[in-house]
C-alpha positions, -999 to 999 in steps of 0.1 A, spaced: 474 308 280 476 338 303 456 369 296 461 404 310 434 422 329 434 457 344 420 469 377 419 503 392 429 504 429 441 532 452 479 534 453 479 530 491 461 497 488 484 485 460 515 494 481 501 475 511 492 445 490 527 444 474 543 446 508 521 417 521 529 396 490 566 403 494 564 392 531 550 359 518 577 356 492 554 362 463 546 389 438 513 407 438 506 391 405 511 356 421 487 365 449 461 378 425 463 346 403 458 325 435 428 346 446 411 347 412 415 309 408 399 303 442 371 328 434 364 312 401 361 277 417 337 288 445 306 273 428 324 241 420 335 237 457 300 245 469 286 217 447 311 192 460 302 202 496 265 199 489 270 164 473 289 153 504 261 165 527 236 147 505 255 115 508 258 119 546 223 130 553 209 95 559 239 81 578 237 77 616 269 94 628 257 99 663 276 69 678 269 56 712 253 79 738 278 90 765 273 106 798 289 139 806 314 121 828 323 97 800 328 125 775 351 143 800 370 112 811 408 115 806 423 84 792 
């Protein structure tokens, strides 16, 4: 279910935001819904990232040691 919320923003900012949304083929309402969804999921994404780091922390991802010449070699 969608709920309405009200914000107060300067008219100039709203006009610029509407123009940007229109340039992207969207409405300001569409853009706000996308932003607030991303904002609301910030903590969840952070937890997923931290879990991934925790899983990777003990892995040896260094690979074989290469010389500078080997790293810059064109194949």
